[in-house]
N, CA and C atoms of all chains as a GROMACS GRO file, in nm:
protein
  612
    1UNK      N    1  12.886   7.042  12.889
    1UNK     CA    2  12.832   6.912  12.845
    1UNK      C    3  12.871   6.882  12.702
    2UNK      N    4  12.883   6.989  12.621
    2UNK     CA    5  12.913   6.963  12.481
    2UNK      C    6  13.063   6.971  12.451
    3UNK      N    7  13.149   6.991  12.557
    3UNK     CA    8  13.294   6.987  12.534
    3UNK      C    9  13.335   6.843  12.506
    4UNK      N   10  13.400   6.816  12.394
    4UNK     CA   11  13.434   6.677  12.361
    4UNK      C   12  13.522   6.611  12.467
    5UNK      N   13  13.486   6.490  12.507
    5UNK     CA   14  13.556   6.414  12.610
    5UNK      C   15  13.671   6.333  12.554
    6UNK      N   16  13.658   6.292  12.428
    6UNK     CA   17  13.756   6.199  12.370
    6UNK      C   18  13.847   6.272  12.273
    7UNK      N   19  13.967   6.218  12.256
    7UNK     CA   20  14.066   6.279  12.167
    7UNK      C   21  14.101   6.183  12.053
    8UNK      N   22  14.150   6.241  11.944
    8UNK     CA   23  14.186   6.160  11.827
    8UNK      C   24  14.289   6.055  11.866
    9UNK      N   25  14.267   5.932  11.823
    9UNK     CA   26  14.359   5.822  11.853
    9UNK      C   27  14.318   5.740  11.975
   10UNK      N   28  14.225   5.792  12.053
   10UNK     CA   29  14.182   5.722  12.174
   10UNK      C   30  14.098   5.599  12.138
   11UNK      N   31  14.118   5.490  12.214
   11UNK     CA   32  14.038   5.368  12.193
   11UNK      C   33  13.907   5.381  12.270
   12UNK      N   34  13.799   5.349  12.204
   12UNK     CA   35  13.667   5.361  12.266
   12UNK      C   36  13.585   5.236  12.236
   13UNK      N   37  13.496   5.204  12.329
   13UNK     CA   38  13.403   5.093  12.308
   13UNK      C   39  13.262   5.151  12.295
   14UNK      N   40  13.188   5.104  12.196
   14UNK     CA   41  13.049   5.145  12.180
   14UNK      C   42  12.967   5.072  12.286
   15UNK      N   43  12.882   5.144  12.354
   15UNK     CA   44  12.803   5.084  12.461
   15UNK      C   45  12.714   4.973  12.404
   16UNK      N   46  12.713   4.859  12.473
   16UNK     CA   47  12.634   4.743  12.428
   16UNK      C   48  12.498   4.749  12.495
   17UNK      N   49  12.420   4.850  12.459
   17UNK     CA   50  12.284   4.863  12.514
   17UNK      C   51  12.187   4.866  12.396
   18UNK      N   52  12.064   4.824  12.423
   18UNK     CA   53  11.968   4.800  12.315
   18UNK      C   54  11.831   4.860  12.348
   19UNK      N   55  11.828   4.991  12.376
   19UNK     CA   56  11.699   5.052  12.409
   19UNK      C   57  11.610   5.062  12.285
   20UNK      N   58  11.479   5.076  12.307
   20UNK     CA   59  11.392   5.106  12.193
   20UNK      C   60  11.412   5.252  12.151
   21UNK      N   61  11.342   5.294  12.047
   21UNK     CA   62  11.350   5.434  12.006
   21UNK      C   63  11.438   5.452  11.884
   22UNK      N   64  11.445   5.578  11.839
   22UNK     CA   65  11.523   5.612  11.719
   22UNK      C   66  11.670   5.624  11.757
   23UNK      N   67  11.753   5.542  11.699
   23UNK     CA   68  11.896   5.535  11.733
   23UNK      C   69  11.978   5.532  11.605
   24UNK      N   70  12.083   5.618  11.601
   24UNK     CA   71  12.168   5.621  11.482
   24UNK      C   72  12.292   5.532  11.496
   25UNK      N   73  12.314   5.478  11.615
   25UNK     CA   74  12.432   5.394  11.636
   25UNK      C   75  12.402   5.255  11.580
   26UNK      N   76  12.468   5.215  11.469
   26UNK     CA   77  12.430   5.087  11.407
   26UNK      C   78  12.444   4.970  11.505
   27UNK      N   79  12.351   4.878  11.491
   27UNK     CA   80  12.347   4.759  11.576
   27UNK      C   81  12.482   4.686  11.573
   28UNK      N   82  12.541   4.678  11.453
   28UNK     CA   83  12.662   4.596  11.439
   28UNK      C   84  12.784   4.657  11.509
   29UNK      N   85  12.773   4.783  11.555
   29UNK     CA   86  12.886   4.843  11.627
   29UNK      C   87  12.875   4.828  11.778
   30UNK      N   88  12.759   4.786  11.828
   30UNK     CA   89  12.738   4.783  11.974
   30UNK      C   90  12.836   4.684  12.039
   31UNK      N   91  12.905   4.734  12.139
   31UNK     CA   92  13.001   4.652  12.212
   31UNK      C   93  13.137   4.640  12.145
   32UNK      N   94  13.152   4.700  12.026
   32UNK     CA   95  13.278   4.687  11.952
   32UNK      C   96  13.374   4.801  11.990
   33UNK      N   97  13.503   4.773  11.975
   33UNK     CA   98  13.607   4.871  12.009
   33UNK      C   99  13.664   4.930  11.881
   34UNK      N  100  13.677   5.062  11.880
   34UNK     CA  101  13.736   5.133  11.766
   34UNK      C  102  13.823   5.246  11.815
   35UNK      N  103  13.867   5.330  11.722
   35UNK     CA  104  13.957   5.441  11.751
   35UNK      C  105  13.894   5.571  11.704
   36UNK      N  106  13.905   5.674  11.787
   36UNK     CA  107  13.854   5.806  11.746
   36UNK      C  108  13.938   5.856  11.628
   37UNK      N  109  13.875   5.874  11.512
   37UNK     CA  110  13.947   5.923  11.394
   37UNK      C  111  13.943   6.075  11.387
   38UNK      N  112  13.830   6.134  11.427
   38UNK     CA  113  13.818   6.280  11.429
   38UNK      C  114  13.689   6.317  11.500
   39UNK      N  115  13.677   6.446  11.530
   39UNK     CA  116  13.549   6.500  11.578
   39UNK      C  117  13.471   6.541  11.455
   40UNK      N  118  13.354   6.480  11.435
   40UNK     CA  119  13.275   6.512  11.316
   40UNK      C  120  13.200   6.644  11.334
   41UNK      N  121  13.164   6.675  11.459
   41UNK     CA  122  13.092   6.798  11.485
   41UNK      C  123  13.027   6.794  11.621
   42UNK      N  124  12.962   6.904  11.658
   42UNK     CA  125  12.883   6.910  11.781
   42UNK      C  126  12.742   6.945  11.736
   43UNK      N  127  12.656   6.846  11.737
   43UNK     CA  128  12.528   6.855  11.667
   43UNK      C  129  12.412   6.819  11.758
   44UNK      N  130  12.292   6.867  11.724
   44UNK     CA  131  12.172   6.824  11.798
   44UNK      C  132  12.162   6.672  11.798
   45UNK      N  133  12.114   6.616  11.908
   45UNK     CA  134  12.105   6.472  11.924
   45UNK      C  135  11.985   6.418  11.845
   46UNK      N  136  12.010   6.336  11.742
   46UNK     CA  137  11.898   6.286  11.661
   46UNK      C  138  11.799   6.203  11.742
   47UNK      N  139  11.845   6.145  11.854
   47UNK     CA  140  11.753   6.065  11.937
   47UNK      C  141  11.645   6.154  11.999
   48UNK      N  142  11.674   6.284  12.014
   48UNK     CA  143  11.576   6.380  12.065
   48UNK      C  144  11.502   6.449  11.952
   49UNK      N  145  11.574   6.484  11.845
   49UNK     CA  146  11.509   6.547  11.728
   49UNK      C  147  11.400   6.456  11.674
   50UNK      N  148  11.423   6.326  11.678
   50UNK     CA  149  11.330   6.229  11.620
   50UNK      C  150  11.194   6.232  11.689
   51UNK      N  151  11.189   6.287  11.810
   51UNK     CA  152  11.063   6.297  11.884
   51UNK      C  153  11.017   6.443  11.895
   52UNK      N  154  11.072   6.529  11.807
   52UNK     CA  155  11.028   6.668  11.802
   52UNK      C  156  11.083   6.753  11.915
   53UNK      N  157  11.183   6.704  11.988
   53UNK     CA  158  11.243   6.781  12.098
   53UNK      C  159  11.362   6.858  12.044
   54UNK      N  160  11.342   6.991  12.034
   54UNK     CA  161  11.440   7.073  11.963
   54UNK      C  162  11.528   7.158  12.056
   55UNK      N  163  11.501   7.152  12.188
   55UNK     CA  164  11.564   7.248  12.279
   55UNK      C  165  11.679   7.189  12.362
   56UNK      N  166  11.724   7.069  12.330
   56UNK     CA  167  11.832   7.008  12.407
   56UNK      C  168  11.968   7.057  12.356
   57UNK      N  169  12.070   7.056  12.445
   57UNK     CA  170  12.204   7.098  12.400
   57UNK      C  171  12.260   6.999  12.298
   58UNK      N  172  12.342   7.049  12.204
   58UNK     CA  173  12.404   6.960  12.105
   58UNK      C  174  12.507   6.868  12.170
   59UNK      N  175  12.539   6.761  12.101
   59UNK     CA  176  12.633   6.661  12.155
   59UNK      C  177  12.749   6.639  12.058
   60UNK      N  178  12.868   6.608  12.113
   60UNK     CA  179  12.981   6.578  12.023
   60UNK      C  180  12.954   6.449  11.945
   61UNK      N  181  12.991   6.452  11.817
   61UNK     CA  182  12.978   6.334  11.731
   61UNK      C  183  13.117   6.304  11.676
   62UNK      N  184  13.160   6.179  11.687
   62UNK     CA  185  13.294   6.140  11.643
   62UNK      C  186  13.287   6.048  11.522
   63UNK      N  187  13.391   6.055  11.439
   63UNK     CA  188  13.413   5.949  11.340
   63UNK      C  189  13.497   5.843  11.411
   64UNK      N  190  13.441   5.725  11.424
   64UNK     CA  191  13.511   5.616  11.492
   64UNK      C  192  13.552   5.513  11.388
   65UNK      N  193  13.683   5.480  11.388
   65UNK     CA  194  13.736   5.384  11.290
   65UNK      C  195  13.744   5.245  11.354
   66UNK      N  196  13.682   5.149  11.290
   66UNK     CA  197  13.684   5.010  11.338
   66UNK      C  198  13.765   4.926  11.239
   67UNK      N  199  13.841   4.830  11.293
   67UNK     CA  200  13.900   4.728  11.205
   67UNK      C  201  13.788   4.633  11.165
   68UNK      N  202  13.778   4.606  11.037
   68UNK     CA  203  13.669   4.519  10.990
   68UNK      C  204  13.664   4.385  11.064
   69UNK      N  205  13.779   4.319  11.089
   69UNK     CA  206  13.770   4.191  11.161
   69UNK      C  207  13.714   4.207  11.303
   70UNK      N  208  13.721   4.330  11.359
   70UNK     CA  209  13.662   4.352  11.492
   70UNK      C  210  13.509   4.363  11.483
   71UNK      N  211  13.457   4.398  11.365
   71UNK     CA  212  13.312   4.410  11.348
   71UNK      C  213  13.249   4.280  11.303
   72UNK      N  214  13.320   4.208  11.216
   72UNK     CA  215  13.263   4.088  11.153
   72UNK      C  216  13.353   3.970  11.184
   73UNK      N  217  13.306   3.877  11.267
   73UNK     CA  218  13.390   3.764  11.309
   73UNK      C  219  13.440   3.679  11.192
   74UNK      N  220  13.363   3.672  11.082
   74UNK     CA  221  13.403   3.587  10.969
   74UNK      C  222  13.457   3.670  10.853
   75UNK      N  223  13.513   3.788  10.885
   75UNK     CA  224  13.559   3.877  10.778
   75UNK      C  225  13.671   3.810  10.698
   76UNK      N  226  13.656   3.808  10.565
   76UNK     CA  227  13.753   3.740  10.481
   76UNK      C  228  13.839   3.836  10.400
   77UNK      N  229  13.813   3.969  10.413
   77UNK     CA  230  13.892   4.067  10.339
   77UNK      C  231  14.028   4.089  10.404
   78UNK      N  232  14.096   4.193  10.358
   78UNK     CA  233  14.228   4.225  10.413
   78UNK      C  234  14.216   4.262  10.561
   79UNK      N  235  14.302   4.206  10.646
   79UNK     CA  236  14.289   4.230  10.791
   79UNK      C  237  14.307   4.377  10.830
   80UNK      N  238  14.370   4.456  10.742
   80UNK     CA  239  14.389   4.599  10.772
   80UNK      C  240  14.270   4.684  10.731
   81UNK      N  241  14.170   4.625  10.667
   81UNK     CA  242  14.052   4.701  10.623
   81UNK      C  243  13.983   4.765  10.743
   82UNK      N  244  13.933   4.886  10.722
   82UNK     CA  245  13.862   4.956  10.830
   82UNK      C  246  13.731   5.012  10.777
   83UNK      N  247  13.643   5.047  10.867
   83UNK     CA  248  13.522   5.121  10.831
   83UNK      C  249  13.504   5.231  10.935
   84UNK      N  250  13.447   5.343  10.891
   84UNK     CA  251  13.429   5.457  10.982
   84UNK      C  252  13.280   5.483  11.000
   85UNK      N  253  13.241   5.500  11.126
   85UNK     CA  254  13.100   5.523  11.159
   85UNK      C  255  13.091   5.648  11.246
   86UNK      N  256  12.995   5.736  11.216
   86UNK     CA  257  12.971   5.854  11.300
   86UNK      C  258  12.891   5.812  11.423
   87UNK      N  259  12.943   5.842  11.544
   87UNK     CA  260  12.877   5.797  11.667
   87UNK      C  261  12.876   5.911  11.769
   88UNK      N  262  12.761   5.932  11.831
   88UNK     CA  263  12.747   6.036  11.934
   88UNK      C  264  12.824   5.995  12.060
   89UNK      N  265  12.875   6.098  12.130
   89UNK     CA  266  12.962   6.072  12.246
   89UNK      C  267  12.897   5.986  12.354
   90UNK      N  268  12.766   6.004  12.376
   90UNK     CA  269  12.704   5.930  12.486
   90UNK      C  270  12.694   5.780  12.458
   91UNK      N  271  12.729   5.738  12.337
   91UNK     CA  272  12.732   5.595  12.304
   91UNK      C  273  12.871   5.535  12.326
   92UNK      N  274  12.969   5.618  12.366
   92UNK     CA  275  13.108   5.572  12.372
   92UNK      C  276  13.160   5.573  12.514
   93UNK      N  277  13.249   5.476  12.544
   93UNK     CA  278  13.323   5.478  12.670
   93UNK      C  279  13.468   5.444  12.639
   94UNK      N  280  13.560   5.499  12.722
   94UNK     CA  281  13.703   5.473  12.701
   94UNK      C  282  13.729   5.324  12.713
   95UNK      N  283  13.822   5.272  12.632
   95UNK     CA  284  13.853   5.129  12.634
   95UNK      C  285  14.003   5.110  12.650
   96UNK      N  286  14.042   5.005  12.726
   96UNK     CA  287  14.183   4.970  12.742
   96UNK      C  288  14.228   4.870  12.636
   97UNK      N  289  14.133   4.816  12.559
   97UNK     CA  290  14.169   4.715  12.459
   97UNK      C  291  14.257   4.776  12.350
   98UNK      N  292  14.363   4.706  12.315
   98UNK     CA  293  14.454   4.758  12.212
   98UNK      C  294  14.391   4.748  12.074
   99UNK      N  295  11.720   4.607  12.125
   99UNK     CA  296  11.611   4.602  12.028
   99UNK      C  297  11.663   4.650  11.892
  100UNK      N  298  11.645   4.566  11.792
  100UNK     CA  299  11.695   4.602  11.659
  100UNK      C  300  11.576   4.643  11.574
  101UNK      N  301  11.576   4.767  11.527
  101UNK     CA  302  11.463   4.817  11.449
  101UNK      C  303  11.478   4.773  11.302
  102UNK      N  304  11.367   4.776  11.226
  102UNK     CA  305  11.368   4.710  11.095
  102UNK      C  306  11.462   4.771  10.992
  103UNK      N  307  11.500   4.900  11.013
  103UNK     CA  308  11.589   4.965  10.916
  103UNK      C  309  11.735   4.928  10.939
  104UNK      N  310  11.766   4.877  11.059
  104UNK     CA  311  11.906   4.865  11.102
  104UNK      C  312  11.959   4.728  11.059
  105UNK      N  313  11.986   4.713  10.929
  105UNK     CA  314  12.010   4.581  10.872
  105UNK      C  315  12.158   4.554  10.841
  106UNK      N  316  12.246   4.645  10.882
  106UNK     CA  317  12.388   4.628  10.851
  106UNK      C  318  12.439   4.491  10.895
  107UNK      N  319  12.495   4.415  10.801
  107UNK     CA  320  12.552   4.285  10.835
  107UNK      C  321  12.457   4.168  10.820
  108UNK      N  322  12.328   4.194  10.798
  108UNK     CA  323  12.232   4.084  10.780
  108UNK      C  324  12.231   4.037  10.635
  109UNK      N  325  12.196   3.912  10.616
  109UNK     CA  326  12.180   3.859  10.481
  109UNK      C  327  12.066   3.935  10.411
  110UNK      N  328  12.088   3.982  10.290
  110UNK     CA  329  11.984   4.059  10.223
  110UNK      C  330  11.971   4.026  10.076
  111UNK      N  331  12.055   3.940  10.022
  111UNK     CA  332  12.047   3.909   9.880
  111UNK      C  333  12.098   4.024   9.796
  112UNK      N  334  12.090   4.009   9.663
  112UNK     CA  335  12.144   4.114   9.574
  112UNK      C  336  12.058   4.240   9.576
  113UNK      N  337  12.123   4.355   9.549
  113UNK     CA  338  12.052   4.482   9.542
  113UNK      C  339  11.989   4.500   9.404
  114UNK      N  340  11.869   4.557   9.400
  114UNK     CA  341  11.805   4.595   9.274
  114UNK      C  342  11.856   4.734   9.239
  115UNK      N  343  11.938   4.744   9.137
  115UNK     CA  344  11.998   4.874   9.101
  115UNK      C  345  11.933   4.934   8.976
  116UNK      N  346  11.821   4.877   8.932
  116UNK     CA  347  11.748   4.934   8.817
  116UNK      C  348  11.693   5.071   8.852
  117UNK      N  349  11.694   5.162   8.754
  117UNK     CA  350  11.630   5.291   8.773
  117UNK      C  351  11.478   5.273   8.768
  118UNK      N  352  11.406   5.336   8.859
  118UNK     CA  353  11.260   5.332   8.856
  118UNK      C  354  11.209   5.474   8.835
  119UNK      N  355  11.136   5.500   8.724
  119UNK     CA  356  11.080   5.634   8.707
  119UNK      C  357  10.979   5.662   8.818
  120UNK      N  358  10.976   5.787   8.868
  120UNK     CA  359  10.886   5.823   8.977
  120UNK      C  360  10.743   5.835   8.927
  121UNK      N  361  10.649   5.782   9.003
  121UNK     CA  362  10.506   5.804   8.976
  121UNK      C  363  10.471   5.946   9.019
  122UNK      N  364  10.368   6.008   8.956
  122UNK     CA  365  10.330   6.144   8.998
  122UNK      C  366  10.299   6.153   9.149
  123UNK      N  367  10.232   6.051   9.205
  123UNK     CA  368  10.198   6.059   9.349
  123UNK      C  369  10.323   6.054   9.435
  124UNK      N  370  10.427   5.986   9.385
  124UNK     CA  371  10.551   5.979   9.462
  124UNK      C  372  10.618   6.116   9.467
  125UNK      N  373  10.609   6.190   9.356
  125UNK     CA  374  10.666   6.326   9.354
  125UNK      C  375  10.590   6.417   9.450
  126UNK      N  376  10.458   6.396   9.459
  126UNK     CA  377  10.379   6.478   9.550
  126UNK      C  378  10.415   6.450   9.696
  127UNK      N  379  10.440   6.323   9.725
  127UNK     CA  380  10.481   6.287   9.862
  127UNK      C  381  10.614   6.354   9.896
  128UNK      N  382  10.706   6.352   9.800
  128UNK     CA  383  10.837   6.413   9.820
  128UNK      C  384  10.823   6.562   9.850
  129UNK      N  385  10.741   6.631   9.770
  129UNK     CA  386  10.724   6.776   9.787
  129UNK      C  387  10.652   6.806   9.920
  130UNK      N  388  10.553   6.723   9.953
  130UNK     CA  389  10.481   6.743  10.080
  130UNK      C  390  10.578   6.735  10.196
  131UNK      N  391  10.665   6.636  10.192
  131UNK     CA  392  10.763   6.617  10.299
  131UNK      C  393  10.860   6.738  10.305
  132UNK      N  394  10.897   6.790  10.189
  132UNK     CA  395  10.987   6.906  10.188
  132UNK      C  396  10.919   7.027  10.252
  133UNK      N  397  10.791   7.047  10.218
  133UNK     CA  398  10.719   7.161  10.273
  133UNK      C  399  10.699   7.147  10.424
  134UNK      N  400  10.672   7.024  10.469
  134UNK     CA  401  10.651   7.001  10.612
  134UNK      C  402  10.780   7.025  10.691
  135UNK      N  403  10.894   7.006  10.624
  135UNK     CA  404  11.022   7.023  10.692
  135UNK      C  405  11.077   7.164  10.683
  136UNK      N  406  11.013   7.249  10.604
  136UNK     CA  407  11.069   7.380  10.576
  136UNK      C  408  11.027   7.486  10.678
  137UNK      N  409  10.922   7.457  10.757
  137UNK     CA  410  10.880   7.554  10.858
  137UNK      C  411  10.987   7.563  10.968
  138UNK      N  412  10.983   7.669  11.046
  138UNK     CA  413  11.076   7.684  11.159
  138UNK      C  414  10.996   7.708  11.287
  139UNK      N  415  10.981   7.613  11.377
  139UNK     CA  416  11.037   7.477  11.370
  139UNK      C  417  10.962   7.392  11.269
  140UNK      N  418  11.027   7.287  11.219
  140UNK     CA  419  10.962   7.204  11.118
  140UNK      C  420  10.837   7.135  11.173
  141UNK      N  421  10.736   7.118  11.088
  141UNK     CA  422  10.618   7.040  11.128
  141UNK      C  423  10.660   6.893  11.138
  142UNK      N  424  10.737   6.847  11.041
  142UNK     CA  425  10.799   6.714  11.049
  142UNK      C  426  10.944   6.726  11.003
  143UNK      N  427  11.037   6.704  11.094
  143UNK     CA  428  11.179   6.708  11.055
  143UNK      C  429  11.218   6.575  10.991
  144UNK      N  430  11.335   6.574  10.926
  144UNK     CA  431  11.385   6.449  10.866
  144UNK      C  432  11.402   6.342  10.973
  145UNK      N  433  11.444   6.384  11.093
  145UNK     CA  434  11.465   6.288  11.202
  145UNK      C  435  11.332   6.226  11.246
  146UNK      N  436  11.229   6.310  11.253
  146UNK     CA  437  11.097   6.259  11.292
  146UNK      C  438  11.042   6.164  11.187
  147UNK      N  439  11.066   6.198  11.059
  147UNK     CA  440  11.018   6.110  10.952
  147UNK      C  441  11.085   5.973  10.963
  148UNK      N  442  11.216   5.975  10.984
  148UNK     CA  443  11.288   5.847  10.995
  148UNK      C  444  11.234   5.766  11.112
  149UNK      N  445  11.211   5.834  11.225
  149UNK     CA  446  11.155   5.765  11.342
  149UNK      C  447  11.018   5.707  11.308
  150UNK      N  448  10.936   5.789  11.237
  150UNK     CA  449  10.802   5.743  11.202
  150UNK      C  450  10.805   5.621  11.110
  151UNK      N  451  10.902   5.617  11.020
  151UNK     CA  452  10.915   5.502  10.930
  151UNK      C  453  10.956   5.377  11.009
  152UNK      N  454  11.052   5.393  11.100
  152UNK     CA  455  11.092   5.278  11.183
  152UNK      C  456  10.976   5.231  11.270
  153UNK      N  457  10.893   5.326  11.316
  153UNK     CA  458  10.781   5.293  11.405
  153UNK      C  459  10.672   5.213  11.333
  154UNK      N  460  10.677   5.205  11.200
  154UNK     CA  461  10.575   5.127  11.128
  154UNK      C  462  10.584   4.979  11.165
  155UNK      N  463  10.700   4.937  11.214
  155UNK     CA  464  10.718   4.797  11.250
  155UNK      C  465  10.771   4.717  11.132
  156UNK      N  466  10.828   4.601  11.163
  156UNK     CA  467  10.899   4.522  11.061
  156UNK      C  468  10.807   4.479  10.947
  157UNK      N  469  10.683   4.437  10.979
  157UNK     CA  470  10.594   4.386  10.874
  157UNK      C  471  10.567   4.493  10.769
  158UNK      N  472  10.518   4.610  10.813
  158UNK     CA  473  10.488   4.717  10.718
  158UNK      C  474  10.616   4.771  10.655
  159UNK      N  475  10.721   4.782  10.735
  159UNK     CA  476  10.847   4.836  10.682
  159UNK      C  477  10.893   4.753  10.561
  160UNK      N  478  10.881   4.622  10.572
  160UNK     CA  479  10.930   4.535  10.464
  160UNK      C  480  10.829   4.519  10.350
  161UNK      N  481  10.700   4.543  10.380
  161UNK     CA  482  10.595   4.523  10.280
  161UNK      C  483  10.577   4.648  10.192
  162UNK      N  484  10.590   4.767  10.250
  162UNK     CA  485  10.558   4.891  10.179
  162UNK      C  486  10.675   4.937  10.093
  163UNK      N  487  10.644   5.009   9.986
  163UNK     CA  488  10.749   5.070   9.904
  163UNK      C  489  10.804   5.193   9.977
  164UNK      N  490  10.914   5.243   9.924
  164UNK     CA  491  10.981   5.360   9.985
  164UNK      C  492  10.883   5.474  10.009
  165UNK      N  493  10.807   5.515   9.905
  165UNK     CA  494  10.717   5.630   9.920
  165UNK      C  495  10.592   5.594   9.999
  166UNK      N  496  10.552   5.468   9.998
  166UNK     CA  497  10.440   5.427  10.084
  166UNK      C  498  10.478   5.438  10.231
  167UNK      N  499  10.601   5.404  10.262
  167UNK     CA  500  10.649   5.421  10.401
  167UNK      C  501  10.642   5.567  10.442
  168UNK      N  502  10.690   5.655  10.353
  168UNK     CA  503  10.685   5.798  10.382
  168UNK      C  504  10.541   5.841  10.409
  169UNK      N  505  10.450   5.800  10.321
  169UNK     CA  506  10.310   5.842  10.332
  169UNK      C  507  10.251   5.796  10.465
  170UNK      N  508  10.273   5.670  10.499
  170UNK     CA  509  10.218   5.616  10.624
  170UNK      C  510  10.276   5.690  10.744
  171UNK      N  511  10.407   5.715  10.742
  171UNK     CA  512  10.472   5.781  10.855
  171UNK      C  513  10.427   5.926  10.867
  172UNK      N  514  10.417   5.997  10.755
  172UNK     CA  515  10.371   6.137  10.757
  172UNK      C  516  10.230   6.144  10.815
  173UNK      N  517  10.141   6.055  10.770
  173UNK     CA  518  10.004   6.055  10.822
  173UNK      C  519  10.004   6.033  10.973
  174UNK      N  520  10.078   5.933  11.020
  174UNK     CA  521  10.080   5.903  11.164
  174UNK      C  522  10.130   6.022  11.246
  175UNK      N  523  10.236   6.088  11.197
  175UNK     CA  524  10.295   6.199  11.274
  175UNK      C  525  10.200   6.319  11.274
  176UNK      N  526  10.136   6.347  11.160
  176UNK     CA  527  10.042   6.460  11.154
  176UNK      C  528   9.922   6.434  11.245
  177UNK      N  529   9.876   6.308  11.252
  177UNK     CA  530   9.767   6.274  11.344
  177UNK      C  531   9.812   6.291  11.488
  178UNK      N  532   9.931   6.242  11.519
  178UNK     CA  533   9.984   6.249  11.655
  178UNK      C  534   9.998   6.394  11.701
  179UNK      N  535  10.041   6.482  11.608
  179UNK     CA  536  10.061   6.623  11.644
  179UNK      C  537   9.933   6.705  11.637
  180UNK      N  538   9.826   6.644  11.590
  180UNK     CA  539   9.700   6.717  11.582
  180UNK      C  540   9.693   6.814  11.466
  181UNK      N  541   9.784   6.802  11.370
  181UNK     CA  542   9.780   6.889  11.252
  181UNK      C  543   9.658   6.855  11.168
  182UNK      N  544   9.627   6.725  11.159
  182UNK     CA  545   9.505   6.679  11.094
  182UNK      C  546   9.434   6.584  11.192
  183UNK      N  547   9.305   6.563  11.168
  183UNK     CA  548   9.232   6.469  11.252
  183UNK      C  549   9.204   6.341  11.172
  184UNK      N  550   9.175   6.234  11.245
  184UNK     CA  551   9.140   6.108  11.180
  184UNK      C  552   9.022   6.129  11.085
  185UNK      N  553   8.924   6.206  11.132
  185UNK     CA  554   8.804   6.228  11.051
  185UNK      C  555   8.838   6.304  10.923
  186UNK      N  556   8.917   6.411  10.934
  186UNK     CA  557   8.957   6.487  10.815
  186UNK      C  558   9.029   6.398  10.714
  187UNK      N  559   9.119   6.316  10.765
  187UNK     CA  560   9.195   6.229  10.675
  187UNK      C  561   9.102   6.128  10.608
  188UNK      N  562   9.011   6.072  10.687
  188UNK     CA  563   8.917   5.975  10.632
  188UNK      C  564   8.828   6.036  10.525
  189UNK      N  565   8.775   6.157  10.552
  189UNK     CA  566   8.689   6.225  10.456
  189UNK      C  567   8.765   6.253  10.326
  190UNK      N  568   8.888   6.303  10.342
  190UNK     CA  569   8.965   6.340  10.223
  190UNK      C  570   9.006   6.217  10.142
  191UNK      N  571   9.037   6.107  10.212
  191UNK     CA  572   9.069   5.983  10.140
  191UNK      C  573   8.948   5.939  10.057
  192UNK      N  574   8.830   5.958  10.114
  192UNK     CA  575   8.708   5.920  10.041
  192UNK      C  576   8.692   6.009   9.918
  193UNK      N  577   8.715   6.140   9.933
  193UNK     CA  578   8.704   6.234   9.820
  193UNK      C  579   8.800   6.193   9.708
  194UNK      N  580   8.925   6.164   9.747
  194UNK     CA  581   9.027   6.132   9.646
  194UNK      C  582   8.992   6.000   9.578
  195UNK      N  583   8.948   5.902   9.656
  195UNK     CA  584   8.916   5.772   9.597
  195UNK      C  585   8.798   5.782   9.501
  196UNK      N  586   8.697   5.861   9.540
  196UNK     CA  587   8.580   5.880   9.453
  196UNK      C  588   8.622   5.946   9.322
  197UNK      N  589   8.705   6.048   9.331
  197UNK     CA  590   8.753   6.118   9.211
  197UNK      C  591   8.831   6.023   9.122
  198UNK      N  592   8.913   5.941   9.185
  198UNK     CA  593   8.995   5.846   9.108
  198UNK      C  594   8.905   5.745   9.036
  199UNK      N  595   8.802   5.696   9.105
  199UNK     CA  596   8.710   5.600   9.043
  199UNK      C  597   8.638   5.663   8.924
  200UNK      N  598   8.598   5.791   8.941
  200UNK     CA  599   8.526   5.860   8.833
  200UNK      C  600   8.616   5.880   8.713
  201UNK      N  601   8.739   5.923   8.739
  201UNK     CA  602   8.832   5.947   8.628
  201UNK      C  603   8.865   5.818   8.556
  202UNK      N  604   8.873   5.710   8.632
  202UNK     CA  605   8.905   5.580   8.573
  202UNK      C  606   8.791   5.530   8.484
  203UNK      N  607   8.667   5.570   8.521
  203UNK     CA  608   8.549   5.522   8.448
  203UNK      C  609   8.532   5.595   8.314
  204UNK      N  610   8.599   5.712   8.302
  204UNK     CA  611   8.580   5.792   8.180
  204UNK      C  612   8.643   5.725   8.057
   0.00000   0.00000   0.00000
């Protein structure tokens, strides 16, 4: 379960779901497509730690690089600007979008 | 559902970057939180504290100061876990308030 599914350079889409509860995946990334920049680590899931559940298996966490214009529709900076967000694997799905 | 802390991309106005000296009670809150997180397993982990702060809801989240949020969240989590009881907390708040009133009157 904790073997990383995604590889560096792969295009991924952040799941566009909006459950209640403690979530580290920023709202502004939901539904957006980015690129796996690296594996940040295999760490306990903060969504479970936040409720005092300490016995679950750790999950892969990736650094995902987004193009700023893909995050902000009215972005006025340089079109090549990027931002990197740490995101747990269960929030990501493979994407065909270039 | 967007929780009150998750403000990336929202209009927020300018940041206040002034240094604020810590009040003594704020330092005590900080140390209390460190001690609560130092047990194995922690009585309150950093993740639980963050969840507790978000659980305060948008009104309290935006109204309370940084250390007031911590205090409110720590109290709620300790009550939920049964580490302290509502009655104990109420009694002790009364003791502290009475002491504060007496010291202020001197």
